[in-house]
C-alpha positions in Angstrom: -5.0 32.4 14.8 -8.7 32.4 14.1 -10.1 32.9 17.6 -13.7 32.9 16.4 -13.2 29.5 14.9 -11.6 28.2 18.1 -14.5 29.5 20.2 -17.0 27.9 17.8 -15.2 24.6 18.0 -15.0 24.8 21.8 -18.8 25.4 22.0 -19.4 22.4 19.7 -17.2 20.2 21.8 -18.8 21.3 25.0 -22.3 20.5 23.6 -21.4 16.9 22.7 -22.9 14.0 24.6 -20.5 11.7 26.5 -20.8 9.2 23.6 -20.0 11.8 21.0 -17.0 13.0 23.1 -15.7 9.5 23.4 -16.0 9.0 19.6 -14.2 12.3 19.0 -11.5 11.3 21.4 -11.1 8.0 19.6 -10.8 9.7 16.2 -8.2 12.2 17.6 -6.2 9.3 19.0 -6.3 7.4 15.7 -5.0 10.5 13.9 -2.2 10.9 16.5 -1.3 7.2 16.1 -1.2 7.5 12.3 0.9 10.5 12.5 3.4 8.9 14.9 3.6 5.8 12.6 4.2 7.9 9.6 7.0 9.8 11.4 8.5 6.5 12.5 8.4 5.1 8.9 9.9 8.3 7.6 12.8 8.1 10.1 13.3 4.4 9.1 13.5 5.4 5.5 16.1 8.1 6.2 18.2 5.6 8.2 17.9 3.0 5.4 18.8 5.6 2.7 22.0 6.4 4.6 22.9 2.7 4.8 22.2 2.3 1.1 24.3 5.3 0.2 27.2 3.8 2.1 26.9 0.6 0.0 26.5 2.6 -3.2 29.7 4.5 -2.5 31.6 1.4 -1.5 30.5 -0.6 -4.6 30.1 2.3 -7.1 26.6 1.4 -8.2 23.0 2.3 -7.4 21.0 0.1 -5.1 18.4 -0.6 -7.7 21.1 -1.7 -10.2 22.8 -3.8 -7.5 19.5 -5.5 -6.5 18.8 -6.6 -10.1 22.3 -7.9 -10.5 22.3 -9.6 -7.1 18.9 -11.3 -7.6 20.2 -12.5 -11.0 23.1 -14.2 -9.2 25.8 -12.1 -10.9 27.5 -10.6 -7.9 28.5 -13.4 -5.6 27.5 -14.2 -2.0 29.6 -11.9 0.3 27.8 -11.0 3.5 28.0 -7.3 2.6 25.9 -8.0 -0.5 23.3 -9.9 1.5 23.1 -7.1 4.0 22.7 -4.6 1.1 19.9 -6.6 -0.4 18.1 -6.8 3.0 18.4 -3.0 3.5 17.1 -2.4 0.0 14.1 -4.7 0.5 13.4 -2.9 3.9 13.7 0.5 2.2 11.3 -0.7 -0.6 8.8 -1.9 1.9 9.0 1.2 4.0 8.4 3.3 0.8 5.3 1.3 0.1 4.1 1.6 3.7 4.4 5.4 3.7 2.3 5.6 0.6 -0.6 3.8 2.2 
């Protein structure tokens, strides 16, 4: 740990005006919120990937291949297939959100 850096930062924080401290606190809270959101999205992605793997094993095809075939109307209308398509769409959206 760089103790000199910590001491310098401490001095800077102590020298801040109340408005500056409030702004700093707000920025720190924003970073914390962003980090928590990213962790939540990552966990959602892992959960969805497990669900997708279960379908891929059961139907012996990748989710992307399935989704193309399903959207083209080539696979039928079983409830399992609708669930798979929803999980795939959720996974795709979560992937897009984590990249933002």
